[in-house]
GUDRENMAR-998143 format. One record per residue (C-alpha): residue number from 1; x, y, z; residue in three letters. Coordinates in pm, 1 decimal, decimal comma. Example, Ala and Ser with C-alpha at 12.3 -4.5 7.8 and 13.67 -1.06 7.14 Angstrom:
2
<k->1	x->1230,0	y->-450,0	z->780,0	r->ala> .
<k->2	x->1367,0	y->-106,0	z->714,0	r->ser> .
//
This chain:
147
<k->1	x->0,0	y->0,0	z->0,0	r->met> .
<k->2	x->129,8	y->339,3	z->-92,2	r->gln> .
<k->3	x->148,1	y->595,1	z->188,2	r->his> .
<k->4	x->1,2	y->930,3	z->92,8	r->his> .
<k->5	x->126,0	y->1185,5	z->340,9	r->leu> .
<k->6	x->-126,3	y->1456,0	z->254,2	r->ile> .
<k->7	x->-423,2	y->1218,7	z->289,4	r->leu> .
<k->8	x->-295,4	y->1097,5	z->625,1	r->arg> .
<k->9	x->-241,8	y->1447,5	z->760,8	r->val> .
<k->10	x->-578,0	y->1574,2	z->639,5	r->val> .
<k->11	x->-755,1	y->1265,9	z->778,8	r->thr> .
<k->12	x->-590,7	y->1308,2	z->1118,8	r->arg> .
<k->13	x->-704,1	y->1670,1	z->1119,4	r->phe> .
<k->14	x->-1061,3	y->1613,6	z->994,9	r->val> .
<k->15	x->-1150,0	y->1286,8	z->1171,1	r->leu> .
<k->16	x->-1196,8	y->1433,0	z->1522,4	r->pro> .
<k->17	x->-1435,6	y->1692,6	z->1378,5	r->phe> .
<k->18	x->-1635,7	y->1422,6	z->1196,7	r->ile> .
<k->19	x->-1669,1	y->1219,5	z->1515,7	r->leu> .
<k->20	x->-1754,2	y->1530,7	z->1718,6	r->leu> .
<k->21	x->-2024,3	y->1623,4	z->1466,2	r->phe> .
<k->22	x->-2165,4	y->1270,0	z->1497,3	r->ala> .
<k->23	x->-2189,4	y->1316,3	z->1873,8	r->leu> .
<k->24	x->-2360,4	y->1652,4	z->1820,9	r->tyr> .
<k->25	x->-2616,9	y->1495,5	z->1587,7	r->val> .
<k->26	x->-2666,7	y->1209,8	z->1834,5	r->gln> .
<k->27	x->-2736,0	y->1423,8	z->2137,9	r->phe> .
<k->28	x->-2917,1	y->1704,1	z->1955,3	r->his> .
<k->29	x->-3157,6	y->1460,4	z->1788,2	r->gly> .
<k->30	x->-3425,4	y->1494,1	z->2055,4	r->asp> .
<k->31	x->-3435,0	y->1873,3	z->2009,1	r->phe> .
<k->32	x->-3416,9	y->1898,6	z->1630,1	r->gly> .
<k->33	x->-3327,3	y->1706,9	z->1315,0	r->pro> .
<k->34	x->-3093,1	y->1419,1	z->1370,1	r->gly> .
<k->35	x->-3072,9	y->1130,0	z->1606,5	r->gly> .
<k->36	x->-2930,3	y->784,8	z->1637,4	r->gly> .
<k->37	x->-2947,1	y->668,5	z->1277,9	r->phe> .
<k->38	x->-2793,6	y->981,4	z->1129,7	r->gln> .
<k->39	x->-2525,6	y->1000,0	z->1398,1	r->ala> .
<k->40	x->-2445,6	y->632,3	z->1353,1	r->gly> .
<k->41	x->-2392,9	y->674,0	z->981,1	r->val> .
<k->42	x->-2172,4	y->981,7	z->1031,8	r->ile> .
<k->43	x->-1963,4	y->805,9	z->1296,4	r->phe> .
<k->44	x->-1927,8	y->497,8	z->1073,5	r->ala> .
<k->45	x->-1829,5	y->719,6	z->778,7	r->ala> .
<k->46	x->-1548,6	y->860,7	z->992,0	r->gly> .
<k->47	x->-1423,0	y->511,5	z->1067,7	r->met> .
<k->48	x->-1454,7	y->413,4	z->702,3	r->ile> .
<k->49	x->-1243,4	y->715,9	z->609,0	r->leu> .
<k->50	x->-985,6	y->604,7	z->865,4	r->tyr> .
<k->51	x->-986,5	y->254,3	z->716,4	r->thr> .
<k->52	x->-947,4	y->381,1	z->359,2	r->leu> .
<k->53	x->-650,0	y->598,6	z->449,6	r->val> .
<k->54	x->-469,5	y->389,2	z->713,1	r->phe> .
<k->55	x->-567,8	y->37,7	z->605,4	r->gly> .
<k->56	x->-781,7	y->-243,5	z->740,2	r->leu> .
<k->57	x->-514,0	y->-373,9	z->978,3	r->asp> .
<k->58	x->-492,1	y->-42,1	z->1162,4	r->asn> .
<k->59	x->-869,9	y->-2,1	z->1166,4	r->ala> .
<k->60	x->-925,7	y->-346,0	z->1316,6	r->thr> .
<k->61	x->-678,8	y->-255,1	z->1591,8	r->arg> .
<k->62	x->-881,7	y->58,4	z->1669,3	r->val> .
<k->63	x->-1222,4	y->-113,5	z->1644,3	r->val> .
<k->64	x->-1186,1	y->-493,2	z->1649,3	r->pro> .
<k->65	x->-1461,4	y->-706,5	z->1494,1	r->pro> .
<k->66	x->-1528,8	y->-870,0	z->1831,5	r->ser> .
<k->67	x->-1608,0	y->-527,3	z->1978,2	r->ala> .
<k->68	x->-1844,3	y->-461,0	z->1687,7	r->leu> .
<k->69	x->-2043,9	y->-774,9	z->1768,1	r->arg> .
<k->70	x->-2075,4	y->-668,2	z->2131,1	r->val> .
<k->71	x->-2176,7	y->-313,5	z->2031,2	r->leu> .
<k->72	x->-2439,5	y->-434,6	z->1783,7	r->met> .
<k->73	x->-2602,7	y->-645,1	z->2052,1	r->ala> .
<k->74	x->-2565,4	y->-373,9	z->2317,9	r->ser> .
<k->75	x->-2748,0	y->-114,0	z->2111,5	r->gly> .
<k->76	x->-3042,8	y->-344,8	z->2049,4	r->val> .
<k->77	x->-3048,6	y->-448,9	z->2415,5	r->leu> .
<k->78	x->-3050,9	y->-83,7	z->2528,0	r->leu> .
<k->79	x->-3347,0	y->-15,9	z->2300,2	r->tyr> .
<k->80	x->-3532,6	y->-319,6	z->2432,9	r->leu> .
<k->81	x->-3441,5	y->-238,8	z->2794,0	r->ala> .
<k->82	x->-3602,6	y->103,7	z->2765,7	r->val> .
<k->83	x->-3913,8	y->-52,1	z->2614,6	r->gly> .
<k->84	x->-3946,2	y->-318,3	z->2882,5	r->phe> .
<k->85	x->-3869,9	y->-66,2	z->3157,8	r->ala> .
<k->86	x->-4170,0	y->137,3	z->3048,1	r->thr> .
<k->87	x->-4385,5	y->-177,1	z->3060,1	r->val> .
<k->88	x->-4258,2	y->-266,5	z->3408,4	r->leu> .
<k->89	x->-4333,2	y->87,7	z->3525,1	r->leu> .
<k->90	x->-4696,4	y->49,6	z->3419,6	r->gly> .
<k->91	x->-4703,2	y->200,0	z->3070,4	r->gly> .
<k->92	x->-4710,4	y->64,7	z->2719,5	r->asn> .
<k->93	x->-4398,0	y->-50,0	z->2537,1	r->phe> .
<k->94	x->-4182,5	y->262,4	z->2475,0	r->leu> .
<k->95	x->-4431,2	y->487,9	z->2652,3	r->ser> .
<k->96	x->-4164,7	y->722,4	z->2785,1	r->tyr> .
<k->97	x->-4396,8	y->914,0	z->3018,4	r->asp> .
<k->98	x->-4350,5	y->647,7	z->3285,1	r->thr> .
<k->99	x->-3970,7	y->687,9	z->3303,2	r->leu> .
<k->100	x->-3987,7	y->995,4	z->3529,7	r->ala> .
<k->101	x->-4234,7	y->1169,5	z->3757,1	r->glu> .
<k->102	x->-4264,7	y->1451,6	z->3505,4	r->asn> .
<k->103	x->-4390,6	y->1331,8	z->3163,9	r->ala> .
<k->104	x->-4166,5	y->1579,9	z->2981,3	r->lys> .
<k->105	x->-3855,9	y->1449,7	z->3159,2	r->asp> .
<k->106	x->-3962,6	y->1092,1	z->3088,4	r->gly> .
<k->107	x->-3995,8	y->1172,0	z->2718,9	r->gln> .
<k->108	x->-3650,5	y->1330,2	z->2718,9	r->his> .
<k->109	x->-3482,1	y->1033,9	z->2895,5	r->tyr> .
<k->110	x->-3659,9	y->776,3	z->2683,1	r->gly> .
<k->111	x->-3580,9	y->938,0	z->2350,3	r->ile> .
<k->112	x->-3218,7	y->996,8	z->2452,8	r->leu> .
<k->113	x->-3167,5	y->632,5	z->2553,3	r->leu> .
<k->114	x->-3348,9	y->483,9	z->2255,0	r->val> .
<k->115	x->-3160,0	y->706,1	z->2010,4	r->glu> .
<k->116	x->-2833,8	y->612,9	z->2181,5	r->leu> .
<k->117	x->-2915,2	y->244,8	z->2129,9	r->gly> .
<k->118	x->-2999,4	y->308,4	z->1764,3	r->val> .
<k->119	x->-2678,1	y->507,2	z->1716,2	r->gly> .
<k->120	x->-2460,6	y->234,9	z->1868,2	r->ile> .
<k->121	x->-2627,0	y->-34,2	z->1658,3	r->thr> .
<k->122	x->-2610,7	y->159,1	z->1331,0	r->val> .
<k->123	x->-2246,1	y->258,7	z->1382,9	r->thr> .
<k->124	x->-2128,3	y->-91,3	z->1462,2	r->ser> .
<k->125	x->-2336,5	y->-251,9	z->1187,3	r->thr> .
<k->126	x->-2213,5	y->-12,6	z->917,5	r->met> .
<k->127	x->-1849,9	y->-63,9	z->1021,6	r->ile> .
<k->128	x->-1897,7	y->-443,1	z->1032,4	r->ala> .
<k->129	x->-2049,4	y->-443,9	z->682,8	r->ile> .
<k->130	x->-1758,6	y->-235,3	z->556,2	r->phe> .
<k->131	x->-1506,8	y->-471,0	z->719,9	r->tyr> .
<k->132	x->-1671,3	y->-764,8	z->543,1	r->val> .
<k->133	x->-1650,4	y->-596,9	z->203,0	r->phe> .
<k->134	x->-1293,2	y->-477,0	z->251,2	r->val> .
<k->135	x->-1174,1	y->-804,6	z->399,8	r->gly> .
<k->136	x->-1273,1	y->-1019,7	z->103,2	r->arg> .
<k->137	x->-995,4	y->-1218,9	z->-55,5	r->asn> .
<k->138	x->-847,8	y->-1002,4	z->-325,7	r->leu> .
<k->139	x->-684,5	y->-1163,6	z->-629,2	r->pro> .
<k->140	x->-312,8	y->-1217,3	z->-582,5	r->ser> .
<k->141	x->-63,9	y->-1011,2	z->-781,4	r->asp> .
<k->142	x->23,4	y->-1298,6	z->-1017,7	r->asp> .
<k->143	x->-342,2	y->-1344,4	z->-1130,3	r->thr> .
<k->144	x->-379,0	y->-972,0	z->-1197,7	r->arg> .
<k->145	x->-56,0	y->-965,7	z->-1398,9	r->ala> .
<k->146	x->-200,5	y->-1211,0	z->-1651,0	r->gly> .
<k->147	x->-501,7	y->-998,3	z->-1730,6	r->ser> .
//
C-alpha cells in the first residue's frame, strides 16, 4: 500500500471533527433534526475514512470485529431495555412518560436512551459491513498480472 502523506495528515485533522459532529447529531436529535441513525452513519463514515487511508489492519486494531459484535447487541439491548422498563413501570412499550415523575422528563430520557441504542447499533453494523466488504480475498498479484 502506498502511503500518501497529505491524505494521512488531512484525515488526522478532519477525523476528530467528523466524530464530534456525529456526537452533536446524536445528542441534539431529541431537540431537532438528527438522532441515532444519522449519527451512527456519520460516525461509521469517519471510521470508514480512517480505514481507507490507514488500512484495514490499523482499523481493526482501533475497532476490532469482536467489539463490533458486542456493540451491535448492546445497542439493540438498550433499546429493548427502555421498552421493557416502560412496561414494568406500568405503561405501554416505549411509553416514555412512565420513566420519570414529570412526563416531559420521561420523554426526554426515553428518547435519549433509545436514540443512543440506535446510534450504537447503526455505527457498529455499518463498520462491520464495511469490514466484510474490505476483507474479502483479493486476487493475488500474479493473477492480476495475466489480465
